[in-house]
NUTIPA-894852 format. One record per residue: residue number from 0; z negated, x, y of N, C-alpha, C, O in turn. Coordinates in steps of 0.1 Angstrom, whole numbers. Atoms other than C-alpha are relative to their C-alpha. Example, Ala and Ser with C-alpha at 12.3 -4.5 7.8 and 13.67 -1.06 7.14 Angstrom:
i  n_pz  n_px  n_py  ca_pz  ca_px  ca_py  c_pz  c_px  c_py  o_pz  o_px  o_py
0  0  9  -12  -78  123  -45  0  9  12  -7  19  12
1  0  -9  -11  -71  137  -11  -8  -8  11  -9  -3  22
REM end
This chain:
i  n_pz  n_px  n_py  ca_pz  ca_px  ca_py  c_pz  c_px  c_py  o_pz  o_px  o_py
0  -1  15  7  130  555  -400  -17  -5  -5  -20  -16  -9
1  11  4  -2  93  559  -400  -6  -8  7  -16  -16  4
2  3  6  -14  90  549  -366  3  -12  -1  -6  -20  4
3  -5  12  0  110  518  -374  -8  -7  -9  -12  -17  -4
4  7  8  9  92  507  -404  -17  0  7  -23  -10  4
5  15  -1  -10  54  514  -381  3  -12  6  -5  -22  5
6  -2  10  -10  72  491  -356  2  -16  -8  -3  -27  -4
7  0  17  9  81  461  -381  -16  -3  -8  -19  -14  -11
8  15  1  5  44  466  -396  -8  -6  11  -15  -16  9
9  2  4  -11  35  461  -361  1  -14  5  -9  -21  7
10  -9  11  2  57  431  -354  -8  -10  -8  -13  -21  -2
11  2  10  10  45  413  -383  -14  0  0  -19  -10  -6
12  17  1  0  6  419  -379  -1  -8  15  -8  -18  16
13  -1  10  -19  13  406  -337  0  -12  -7  -11  -18  -8
14  -2  11  6  27  377  -355  -9  -9  -6  -11  -20  0
15  6  6  4  2  367  -379  -11  -1  10  -19  -10  7
16  15  2  -9  -26  370  -351  6  -13  9  -2  -23  13
17  -6  10  -8  -5  347  -331  0  -15  -5  -2  -25  1
18  -3  14  7  2  321  -358  -14  -12  4  -12  -25  5
19  6  8  3  -32  307  -355  -4  -10  15  -9  -21  17
20  3  4  -15  -35  303  -318  17  -13  5  18  -23  13
21  -12  9  -4  3  286  -316  -7  -14  -10  -6  -25  -4
22  0  13  8  -8  260  -343  -14  -7  9  -13  -18  13
23  9  8  -9  -41  251  -321  5  -4  12  1  -14  16
24  -10  6  -10  -16  249  -288  6  -9  -6  4  -20  0
25  -6  14  4  6  224  -308  -8  -12  -5  -5  -24  -4
26  13  12  1  -28  205  -318  -2  -8  15  -3  -20  16
27  5  3  -9  -37  203  -285  15  -9  9  10  -19  15
28  -13  -1  -7  0  195  -268  5  -15  -9  10  -23  -1
29  -4  12  6  8  165  -295  -5  -13  6  0  -24  9
30  8  17  -8  -18  140  -281  7  -3  12  8  -15  16
31  -7  3  -14  1  145  -248  13  -12  -1  23  -11  -9
32  -11  8  1  23  116  -242  4  -4  15  -3  -5  25
33  0  3  -17  43  106  -211  12  -12  -1  24  -12  -2
34  -9  16  0  55  68  -214  5  -3  15  -2  -2  25
35  -7  5  -14  78  57  -186  -1  -15  -1  3  -20  -11
36  0  16  4  74  18  -182  0  -8  17  -5  -3  27
37  -5  8  -11  84  -7  -153  -3  -13  0  -1  -19  -11
38  1  14  1  74  -42  -142  0  -1  16  -1  8  25
39  -7  4  -14  83  -63  -111  -10  2  9  -6  5  20
40  12  -2  -8  46  -60  -96  -3  13  4  -7  15  16
41  7  -16  -6  38  -21  -94  19  5  -3  21  17  -2
42  -14  -7  1  78  -13  -100  0  12  -11  5  9  -22
43  -3  -8  11  76  20  -120  -11  10  1  -17  13  11
44  12  -8  -1  50  43  -129  6  11  -12  14  9  -20
45  0  -9  11  49  77  -150  -12  4  0  -19  7  9
46  15  -2  -2  19  83  -166  1  12  -10  10  13  -18
47  4  -11  9  6  115  -183  -13  -5  -3  -21  -11  5
48  11  6  4  -21  108  -208  -5  12  -7  3  16  -15
49  3  -9  7  -42  136  -221  -15  -4  -7  -23  -12  -2
50  13  3  7  -71  135  -247  -15  8  10  -15  19  15
51  10  -7  -5  -107  140  -233  -6  8  -6  -5  10  -18
52  9  -16  4  -130  170  -234  -11  -2  0  -14  -7  11
53  12  -1  -1  -164  170  -244  -9  11  9  -1  17  16
54  8  -7  -6  -190  191  -227  3  16  -5  3  26  3
55  -2  -12  5  -183  220  -253  18  3  2  23  13  -4
56  -12  -6  1  -146  221  -244  9  -8  -10  21  -8  -8
57  -8  3  12  -134  203  -275  4  -13  4  -5  -20  8
58  -4  11  2  -113  172  -275  -6  -11  -15  -6  -9  -27
59  6  12  8  -130  137  -288  11  -9  -2  15  -13  10
60  -8  12  6  -104  111  -305  -7  -13  7  -1  -22  12
61  4  13  -4  -132  85  -296  1  -3  16  1  -14  21
62  2  0  -15  -133  94  -259  11  -7  7  22  -6  1
63  -11  9  -3  -111  71  -239  9  15  9  5  26  10
64  -8  -13  -1  -80  94  -223  -3  -1  18  -6  -10  25
65  -4  -3  -15  -76  108  -190  11  -1  4  20  6  -3
66  -17  3  -2  -43  95  -173  1  2  16  -7  -1  24
67  -9  -4  -11  -21  107  -144  12  -8  2  21  -7  -7
68  -9  7  -5  1  83  -127  6  2  13  0  1  23
69  -5  -8  -11  28  97  -106  8  -16  5  13  -25  -2
70  -9  13  -3  43  69  -80  7  4  14  1  13  19
71  -7  -3  -10  66  72  -51  10  -12  6  15  -21  0
72  -5  12  -6  81  51  -24  10  6  11  5  11  21
73  -10  -6  -13  113  63  -1  8  -14  3  13  -21  -5
74  -7  9  -8  127  40  26  6  6  11  2  12  21
75  -11  -6  -11  159  49  45  2  -9  8  0  -20  3
76  -8  12  -3  172  27  70  8  5  15  6  15  22
77  -7  0  -10  197  21  98  -2  -12  9  -2  -24  5
78  5  11  -10  188  0  129  12  3  11  16  14  16
79  -7  -2  -13  212  -12  157  -5  -9  9  -7  -21  5
80  4  12  -11  202  -31  190  11  -4  9  15  2  19
81  -9  5  -9  228  -51  205  -2  -1  12  9  1  18
82  2  -1  -10  213  -55  236  4  12  7  11  12  16
83  -2  -12  -4  213  -19  243  9  8  -1  11  17  7
84  -7  -7  5  240  -8  223  0  13  -6  9  22  -5
85  9  -13  5  221  19  206  -1  -1  -15  -1  -13  -18
86  5  -2  13  214  25  172  -5  14  -7  -1  24  -1
87  6  -14  5  194  55  148  -3  -2  -14  -4  -13  -19
88  5  2  14  186  62  113  -13  7  1  -16  16  9
89  14  -4  -1  151  67  105  -6  -1  -15  -4  -12  -21
90  9  2  10  130  75  74  -13  -5  0  -23  2  3
91  16  6  0  99  51  73  -8  5  -8  -19  8  -4
92  10  -2  10  85  60  43  6  10  -10  17  7  -15
93  -3  -6  10  85  90  21  -17  3  -10  -24  13  -12
94  17  -3  8  50  83  1  0  4  -15  8  1  -24
95  1  -5  15  38  99  -29  -18  -3  -3  -27  -3  5
96  12  4  4  7  91  -49  -8  4  -11  0  -1  -20
97  7  0  11  -17  99  -77  -13  -4  -2  -23  -2  5
98  10  9  4  -38  77  -96  -2  0  -14  7  5  -22
99  4  2  13  -55  71  -128  -14  -1  -4  -24  -3  4
100  16  0  4  -86  70  -148  -5  17  -3  3  26  -4
101  6  -9  9  -108  97  -160  -9  -2  -11  -11  7  -19
102  9  6  7  -132  78  -179  8  -15  -6  20  -17  -5
103  -3  13  1  -129  42  -192  -1  -6  14  8  -12  20
104  8  5  -10  -150  35  -162  2  4  15  -2  -2  26
105  -6  -10  -14  -136  57  -134  11  3  3  17  10  -4
106  -12  -1  -4  -108  56  -116  1  10  13  -8  15  18
107  -1  -13  -10  -92  79  -88  15  -6  7  24  -13  2
108  -19  2  -9  -59  76  -62  -4  11  10  -16  13  13
109  -3  -8  -10  -50  100  -38  18  -1  6  29  1  -1
110  -15  4  -9  -18  92  -14  2  6  11  -7  9  20
111  -6  -9  -13  1  110  12  15  -6  3  25  -7  -4
112  -13  3  -1  29  97  31  9  15  9  5  19  20
113  -7  -12  -5  54  128  39  8  -3  15  8  6  24
114  -9  5  -10  75  109  65  -3  -15  3  4  -24  -1
115  3  8  -7  58  83  83  1  -3  14  -7  -1  23
116  -10  -1  -14  82  76  110  0  10  8  -1  8  20
117  1  -13  -1  83  114  111  -10  8  -5  -10  19  -9
118  13  -6  2  49  119  107  -7  2  -14  -5  -7  -23
119  9  3  12  24  130  79  -10  -4  1  -17  -3  11
120  15  4  -4  -5  113  72  -5  -2  -16  2  -7  -25
121  9  3  13  -31  112  43  -6  -14  0  -13  -18  9
122  2  15  1  -37  76  33  -12  -3  -11  -24  -3  -7
123  12  5  6  -58  65  4  -6  14  -9  1  23  -13
124  4  -12  7  -81  90  -12  -12  -3  -5  -21  -1  4
125  11  10  3  -108  72  -32  -6  3  -15  3  7  -23
126  6  3  12  -131  71  -63  -3  -13  -3  -6  -20  7
127  3  12  2  -137  40  -81  -8  -1  -11  -3  6  -20
128  8  3  11  -163  30  -107  1  -14  -4  -2  -23  4
129  2  15  8  -161  -2  -130  -12  -2  -6  -18  6  -12
130  13  4  12  -188  -20  -145  3  -16  -4  13  -22  -1
131  -1  13  5  -195  -52  -162  14  -4  -6  21  -14  -2
132  -12  4  8  -164  -51  -185  10  -2  13  17  -12  13
133  -11  -4  -12  -143  -40  -151  2  -12  7  13  -15  12
134  2  12  -11  -156  -74  -134  -4  8  9  6  7  17
135  11  -5  -11  -178  -54  -110  7  14  5  7  23  -4
136  -5  -12  -3  -161  -26  -91  -6  6  14  -8  -1  23
137  5  -9  -13  -175  2  -62  13  9  2  20  14  -7
138  -11  -10  -3  -150  23  -44  -4  9  14  -6  4  25
139  2  -12  -12  -156  53  -20  8  9  7  9  19  1
140  -12  -10  -4  -132  72  0  7  -6  14  1  -15  20
141  -10  6  -6  -105  64  23  10  -8  -3  18  -2  -9
142  -10  10  1  -83  33  22  1  -13  8  -8  -16  16
143  -3  9  -9  -69  2  36  -12  -10  -3  -15  -13  -15
144  8  9  3  -97  -22  43  4  -15  -5  15  -20  -4
145  -5  12  6  -99  -55  25  1  -12  12  -8  -19  17
146  -1  13  -13  -82  -80  52  14  -3  0  22  7  1
147  -8  9  -4  -54  -106  55  9  6  -14  5  15  -21
148  -6  -2  11  -26  -106  29  11  7  2  15  16  -6
149  -10  -8  -3  3  -93  45  -1  14  6  11  19  7
150  2  -11  -3  -10  -60  58  -6  6  -11  -9  18  -9
151  4  -8  11  -24  -51  25  10  2  -12  6  8  -22
152  -13  -5  7  10  -48  9  2  12  2  -1  16  13
153  -10  -13  0  26  -16  1  15  0  6  23  -10  7
154  -15  -2  -6  58  -5  17  9  -7  -12  15  -18  -10
155  -11  9  9  79  -15  -16  -2  -10  -5  7  -14  -13
156  5  12  1  60  -48  -18  2  -10  11  -2  -21  11
157  -5  7  -12  73  -60  16  12  -7  -4  20  0  -10
158  -13  10  -2  99  -88  16  8  4  11  20  1  10
159  -9  -2  -15  113  -76  52  -1  17  3  -10  25  1
160  2  -14  -1  126  -43  63  -10  5  10  -13  17  11
161  10  -2  -9  100  -45  91  -12  -11  -3  -12  -23  -6
162  11  11  1  67  -56  89  -5  -10  10  -4  -7  21
163  4  11  -9  52  -90  103  -10  9  11  -14  21  9
164  10  -8  -8  29  -85  135  -14  0  -5  -21  8  0
165  14  1  6  -2  -93  116  -2  13  -9  -12  18  -10
166  3  -15  7  7  -61  93  3  12  7  0  23  1
167  -1  -14  -8  16  -37  120  -7  2  12  -11  13  15
168  9  -2  -9  -3  -47  150  -12  -6  1  -22  0  6
169  17  8  -1  -32  -71  146  -9  4  -13  -21  4  -13
170  8  1  12  -43  -64  110  2  11  -8  -1  10  -20
171  -4  -14  8  -31  -28  99  -15  8  4  -17  11  16
172  10  -9  -3  -65  -9  95  -3  9  -15  -5  4  -26
173  6  -11  13  -74  21  71  -15  9  9  -19  13  20
174  13  -8  -9  -108  37  75  -3  6  -11  4  9  -20
175  5  -11  13  -131  59  52  -15  -9  -1  -21  -10  10
176  12  5  3  -162  39  37  -2  -3  -13  2  6  -21
177  4  0  13  -174  22  6  3  -17  1  2  -24  11
178  -2  13  3  -164  -14  -9  -4  -5  -14  0  2  -24
179  5  3  12  -180  -33  -36  8  -17  -4  5  -27  3
180  -9  9  6  -155  -60  -55  -6  -5  -11  -12  3  -18
181  6  7  15  -166  -88  -85  13  -11  3  17  -16  13
182  -11  8  7  -138  -107  -100  -6  -10  -10  -13  -6  -19
183  6  12  10  -147  -142  -119  6  -13  -2  14  -18  6
184  -8  14  2  -135  -173  -131  10  2  -9  14  13  -11
185  -8  -1  10  -112  -182  -158  10  -10  5  21  -6  9
186  -12  11  -7  -94  -215  -145  2  2  12  11  -6  15
187  0  -5  -13  -96  -203  -110  -5  10  4  -16  10  10
188  5  -15  -1  -98  -166  -109  -1  2  17  8  0  26
189  3  -4  -14  -118  -155  -77  -3  15  1  -8  22  -8
190  2  -14  0  -119  -121  -65  -7  0  18  -1  -3  29
191  6  -5  -12  -145  -110  -38  -1  12  3  -4  21  -6
192  1  -18  -5  -145  -76  -17  -3  -1  13  0  -9  22
193  9  -1  -14  -165  -64  10  -4  15  1  -6  23  -8
194  9  -16  3  -177  -31  24  -1  5  16  1  -3  25
195  4  -4  -10  -185  -11  51  6  12  3  8  20  -7
196  -7  -11  -7  -167  16  73  -1  8  12  -7  3  21
197  8  -8  -11  -171  45  97  3  -10  13  -5  -14  21
198  -8  2  -15  -145  32  125  6  10  8  10  10  20
199  -7  -16  -4  -133  67  126  15  -1  -1  23  6  5
200  -19  -2  5  -96  59  112  -2  13  -10  -14  17  -13
201  0  -8  10  -88  85  89  -1  16  3  -4  24  -6
202  -4  -12  -2  -83  118  109  -12  2  7  -13  14  7
203  10  -1  -7  -117  116  128  -14  -1  -7  -23  -8  -3
204  12  2  8  -144  122  102  -7  12  2  -18  8  5
205  8  -10  1  -159  156  104  -13  0  11  -24  4  7
206  12  1  -7  -182  151  132  0  -13  9  0  -14  22
207  0  15  -3  -182  113  133  -14  -4  -2  -18  -5  -14
208  11  6  6  -215  100  133  -2  -17  4  6  -21  12
209  0  16  -5  -224  60  139  -14  -7  -5  -19  -8  -16
210  13  7  7  -254  40  139  6  -15  -1  -3  -24  -2
211  -1  16  8  -234  4  131  16  4  -3  25  8  4
212  -14  0  6  -207  5  108  9  -11  2  4  -22  8
213  -12  12  -2  -176  -18  109  -2  -6  -12  -5  1  -22
214  -5  5  16  -173  -42  79  16  -8  0  24  -11  9
215  -13  10  0  -147  -63  64  -4  -6  -14  -8  1  -24
216  0  10  13  -149  -90  37  13  -8  -4  18  -14  5
217  -12  10  8  -119  -109  16  -5  -5  -14  -10  1  -23
218  -1  10  11  -118  -139  -8  10  -5  -1  16  -11  8
219  -13  6  4  -90  -147  -29  -4  -8  -11  -13  -4  -19
220  0  10  11  -86  -175  -52  14  -4  -3  24  -4  5
221  -15  2  3  -56  -184  -72  -2  -16  -9  -12  -18  -16
222  1  11  5  -48  -219  -84  13  0  -9  23  7  -7
223  -9  3  11  -26  -232  -113  10  15  -1  22  14  -2
224  -10  -13  2  -11  -195  -115  11  2  10  19  11  9
225  -9  0  -8  8  -204  -86  -2  3  13  5  11  20
226  4  -1  -13  -10  -209  -55  -13  13  3  -23  16  -4
227  4  -11  -2  -25  -182  -39  -11  -1  16  -5  0  27
228  5  0  -9  -55  -184  -12  -8  11  5  -16  17  -2
229  9  -13  -2  -70  -158  9  -6  -3  13  1  -7  22
230  8  0  -12  -101  -157  37  -2  13  1  -3  20  -9
231  6  -13  -4  -110  -127  55  -7  2  16  -3  -3  26
232  3  -2  -15  -131  -112  84  0  12  0  1  18  -10
233  -2  -14  -3  -131  -80  99  -10  2  14  -10  -7  23
234  5  -4  -16  -152  -64  129  1  14  0  -3  21  -9
235  -5  -12  -2  -140  -33  141  -8  7  19  -11  -2  28
236  4  -5  -11  -154  -11  173  12  10  5  10  22  2
237  -11  -11  -1  -120  9  185  -5  7  13  -1  18  14
238  1  -5  -12  -135  16  220  -15  -3  6  -25  2  3
239  11  1  -6  -160  0  242  -6  -14  -3  -18  -14  -3
240  5  9  10  -165  -34  226  3  -3  -11  12  3  -17
241  -6  3  13  -166  -50  194  11  -8  -1  14  -15  9
242  -7  12  2  -138  -71  178  -3  -5  -10  -10  1  -18
243  4  5  11  -140  -96  154  15  -11  -4  22  -19  2
244  -13  8  2  -111  -111  135  -3  -9  -9  -15  -9  -13
245  1  13  13  -105  -142  108  13  -2  -2  22  -4  6
246  -13  1  8  -78  -146  86  1  -9  -8  -8  -9  -17
247  -4  10  12  -65  -174  65  12  0  -5  20  -2  5
248  -13  -1  5  -35  -172  45  0  -9  -15  -10  -11  -22
249  -6  3  13  -18  -187  14  12  2  -3  20  5  6
250  -16  -3  2  14  -186  -7  1  -7  -14  -9  -9  -20
251  -5  5  9  32  -203  -34  10  8  -6  19  12  1
252  -9  -8  7  49  -184  -58  6  -4  -15  -2  -10  -22
253  -8  2  14  75  -188  -90  10  9  -4  12  17  5
254  -11  -9  0  102  -168  -102  11  -2  10  16  9  15
255  -10  2  -9  127  -185  -78  -8  1  13  -2  9  21
256  3  2  -11  107  -190  -49  -15  5  7  -26  1  1
257  11  1  -1  79  -176  -29  0  -1  18  7  5  27
258  1  4  -13  66  -193  3  -17  2  5  -26  -1  -2
259  9  -7  -5  38  -178  25  -2  -5  16  7  -8  24
260  5  8  -15  19  -190  58  -14  10  2  -21  15  -7
261  13  -13  -1  -8  -165  73  -4  -5  17  4  -10  24
262  5  -1  -17  -28  -167  109  -14  4  1  -24  1  -6
263  11  -12  1  -51  -143  121  -1  -2  16  8  -4  24
264  7  4  -12  -75  -147  152  -8  9  3  -17  12  -4
265  8  -13  -7  -89  -118  175  -7  -3  6  -2  -11  15
266  14  3  -12  -122  -121  195  -2  15  0  -4  23  -9
267  9  -12  -6  -132  -94  218  -14  -4  4  -14  -16  7
268  8  1  -5  -166  -91  229  -1  3  11  4  13  17
269  5  2  -15  -181  -102  262  16  -2  8  21  4  18
270  -17  5  -10  -144  -117  272  7  10  2  17  9  9
271  -11  -12  -4  -129  -83  272  13  -3  2  20  5  9
272  -15  3  1  -96  -98  267  1  -11  -6  -7  -16  -14
273  -3  15  5  -83  -129  259  0  1  -18  6  10  -25
274  -1  2  15  -88  -141  221  19  -2  -4  27  -9  1
275  -15  1  3  -54  -133  204  2  -10  -12  -8  -13  -18
276  -5  6  9  -34  -154  180  10  4  -6  18  10  1
277  -12  -10  8  -10  -142  152  3  -11  -9  -5  -18  -14
278  -5  8  10  10  -162  131  12  6  -10  22  11  -4
279  -15  -2  9  36  -153  100  1  -6  -11  -7  -5  -20
280  -5  11  11  53  -178  78  13  7  -4  21  11  5
281  -14  -1  1  83  -169  58  3  -6  -17  -6  -8  -25
282  -1  6  9  101  -184  29  9  10  -9  16  17  -2
283  -9  -9  7  120  -163  1  8  -11  -12  2  -19  -19
284  -7  7  12  147  -179  -24  7  12  -9  13  21  -3
285  -2  -13  7  155  -155  -54  10  -7  -8  8  -17  -13
286  -9  4  9  186  -159  -72  5  12  -8  11  22  -3
287  0  -8  9  188  -142  -103  14  3  -6  20  -7  -10
288  -11  1  7  219  -129  -116  -1  8  -15  -3  20  -18
289  0  -7  16  220  -124  -155  13  6  -2  13  15  -11
290  -12  -7  6  255  -113  -159  7  13  6  18  18  2
291  -4  -10  -6  257  -84  -137  -8  12  -3  -19  10  -6
292  11  -10  4  243  -50  -144  -3  7  10  -14  12  10
293  1  -9  -10  248  -33  -113  -12  -8  10  -19  0  17
294  4  8  -10  232  -62  -91  -9  -8  -11  -4  -13  -21
295  7  6  9  203  -78  -108  -6  -12  9  -11  -21  3
296  7  12  -7  189  -102  -78  5  -2  11  9  9  16
297  -1  -3  -14  199  -114  -46  -10  -11  5  -10  -22  -1
298  10  6  -9  172  -129  -23  3  -3  13  6  7  21
299  -3  4  -15  178  -149  9  -16  -5  7  -24  -13  2
300  11  3  -2  150  -150  30  1  -2  20  9  3  28
301  0  3  -13  139  -164  64  -15  -1  4  -24  -6  -3
302  15  -1  -3  106  -157  86  1  -4  14  11  -3  21
303  4  2  -12  90  -168  117  -14  8  2  -21  9  -8
304  15  -4  -3  58  -150  133  1  4  15  11  7  22
305  3  3  -11  42  -151  164  -13  8  4  -23  8  -3
306  10  -7  -5  20  -129  187  -8  -5  15  0  -2  24
307  5  3  -14  2  -139  219  -4  17  5  -4  27  -2
308  6  -14  -5  -11  -109  243  -6  3  -5  -15  -3  -9
309  11  -4  13  -25  -84  221  -3  14  9  5  22  14
310  8  -15  0  -48  -53  230  -7  6  -11  -16  -1  -17
311  5  -2  8  -58  -31  205  -13  6  0  -18  12  -10
312  15  -2  -3  -91  -24  221  -4  10  7  -16  10  10
313  -1  -12  -9  -86  9  240  -2  -5  14  5  -14  19
314  3  1  -13  -102  9  274  12  9  11  17  19  6
315  -7  -9  -10  -80  24  306  -14  9  4  -25  5  8
316  13  -10  -6  -103  53  315  0  -2  14  -11  2  18
317  4  1  -11  -99  45  351  -4  -12  1  -15  -11  7
318  2  11  -3  -102  10  353  -13  -5  -10  -21  -12  -5
319  15  2  11  -131  8  321  9  -16  -6  2  -22  -14
320  -9  11  7  -104  -25  310  7  0  -11  13  11  -13
321  -8  0  13  -88  -32  281  13  -1  1  17  -11  8
322  -15  -1  -2  -51  -24  278  9  -10  -7  10  -9  -19
323  -11  6  4  -23  -49  274  9  10  -10  16  18  -4
324  -8  -10  10  -5  -29  240  10  -9  0  21  -3  3
325  -9  7  6  16  -59  230  2  -13  12  -8  -19  15
326  -3  12  -6  33  -88  253  -1  -8  -9  -2  -3  -20
327  0  13  9  33  -121  236  12  -2  1  18  -2  12
328  -12  1  4  64  -128  217  0  -6  -13  -9  -5  -21
329  -5  6  11  81  -149  190  10  9  -6  17  17  1
330  -12  -7  6  104  -135  165  5  -9  -13  -3  -14  -21
331  -6  7  11  127  -151  141  10  10  -8  17  19  -3
332  -6  -13  8  141  -130  111  6  -6  -10  0  -14  -17
333  -7  6  8  167  -138  90  7  12  -12  11  23  -6
334  -2  -11  5  177  -116  57  5  -3  -12  5  -15  -16
335  -5  -1  13  192  -107  24  -7  12  -5  -10  23  1
336  3  -9  5  181  -88  -2  5  4  -14  2  -4  -24
337  -7  -1  14  200  -71  -32  -5  12  -6  -5  23  -3
338  9  -12  9  179  -57  -60  7  5  -12  11  -1  -22
339  -5  -8  12  193  -29  -79  -7  4  -14  -10  15  -19
340  10  -8  10  173  -33  -109  -12  -11  2  -9  -21  9
341  10  6  -5  137  -50  -107  1  -3  13  7  3  21
342  3  -1  -16  127  -64  -75  -8  7  1  -14  10  -10
343  11  -11  -6  105  -42  -53  3  12  -7  -6  20  -9
344  0  -14  9  122  -12  -75  9  9  8  6  20  13
345  -12  -7  -8  157  -4  -57  6  -9  6  17  -14  1
346  -5  10  -10  165  -27  -31  6  3  12  4  13  19
347  -8  -3  -15  188  -30  -2  -3  -12  7  0  -23  4
348  4  15  -9  174  -54  27  9  3  11  11  14  16
349  -9  1  -12  197  -66  54  -8  -10  7  -11  -21  0
350  9  8  -8  177  -82  81  6  0  16  9  9  23
351  -3  4  -16  186  -96  115  -13  -3  6  -21  -10  -1
352  10  1  -7  158  -96  140  3  -9  16  11  -5  25
353  -3  4  -13  157  -119  170  -13  -3  6  -20  -10  0
354  13  -2  -8  126  -115  197  4  -13  12  15  -17  15
355  3  12  -10  118  -143  223  -13  9  8  -23  11  1
356  9  -2  -8  96  -127  254  -1  -10  11  9  -18  12
357  2  7  -15  84  -146  288  9  12  8  9  24  6
358  -7  -6  -8  107  -134  314  -7  12  6  -1  23  5
359  7  -11  -6  80  -112  332  -2  13  -9  -3  25  -4
360  3  -6  10  75  -96  297  11  13  -1  23  11  -1
361  -7  -12  0  85  -55  294  -1  4  -15  -10  10  -19
362  3  -1  15  93  -53  255  4  17  1  10  24  9
363  -1  -10  0  90  -22  242  12  7  -7  20  -1  -12
364  -14  -5  1  118  0  232  8  -5  -15  20  -8  -17
365  -5  1  16  119  -5  192  -5  -17  -2  -4  -22  -13
366  0  14  4  109  -42  196  5  -9  6  -1  -17  11
367  -8  6  -5  139  -57  207  10  -8  -15  9  -6  -27
368  -11  5  10  167  -77  189  7  11  -6  13  20  0
369  -6  -11  6  181  -56  161  6  -4  -17  1  -13  -25
370  -6  1  13  202  -53  129  -7  12  -8  -11  23  -4
371  9  -10  8  184  -35  101  4  0  -13  -1  -10  -19
372  -6  -4  12  201  -22  69  -9  11  -9  -7  23  -8
373  8  -11  6  172  -5  46  1  2  -14  4  -8  -20
374  -3  -5  13  176  12  12  -14  2  -4  -20  11  3
375  12  -5  3  142  12  -5  1  3  -17  7  -4  -25
376  1  -2  15  135  30  -39  -17  5  -2  -24  11  5
377  9  -2  6  106  31  -61  -7  6  -11  -10  -2  -20
378  2  -3  12  94  52  -87  -13  5  -5  -14  8  -17
REM end
């Protein structure tokens, strides 16, 4: 009996010592909120907000919150090539990212793709500083360079299952460097952004040193909240010669229509390869469904894109000349997108692509007529 009484006294004493700790823990957990919200532009985000802590480790209500946003995109598709009579399943993307803010002026982002056509790739990893009431921003790390309209879209923001020639072959560049961006104007909002980059890509950073950085710059203007005009320029040095690219594009957008056209010119130094012309033009007509819970919108799309003979800028080690990587082609794409909720959040994309080559060209295996059915989800 005495042992039981002593044990009860010990338990009560331990509970009294734990109570203050439990109150402190509950005080720390109460400010934590996990709101889930969605919009058409960024689809869905899960945000964790924590109170900021001072140097002494104590939380301060007056300090801006530290936030963590979890993003994810999964794209799985089926493709059938009627000329070959063959088909395949593919996970095009399984992309995850963490982003948010450390203070009111400091943001961050880290993004990885666990299945980019079967390969694991580290994509964005940068820190960003905002100044002058967030009108001026400085970014350093690895990122997609500021260039073109279509190549700058994330996978969940694309209108078609497969990217345009501008977004895939000609203007798709990620690199390590630093950018400076400036936003101004009320009647006509203008965003200017430019930066310097290694030219090493994302995987060759440790022992890469250069005496001449690559650069990229982009200007965007928005008129009447409907028309967006973008001008950009970029210089790269993938191998033995410099490559300079110039891009101009514009789109008109309202809740029912999206009409877009873009042109890219690619010039090689010392006439190492004939200049490349790339065109992308498409139209999207949205048909909202107000009385259907399972299907919120149907979008009808049509695209034309073209690319002349194209080289990535890598020379043949034997001849020292640039290699033809992509023969000239035209492509016409028709499609229907079924939005199961907000657009660009849970979409089924059904496309047919028709390619047109000159008779002497040898098309790549995956660059031929095909039927594509893709299921994309964004969370």
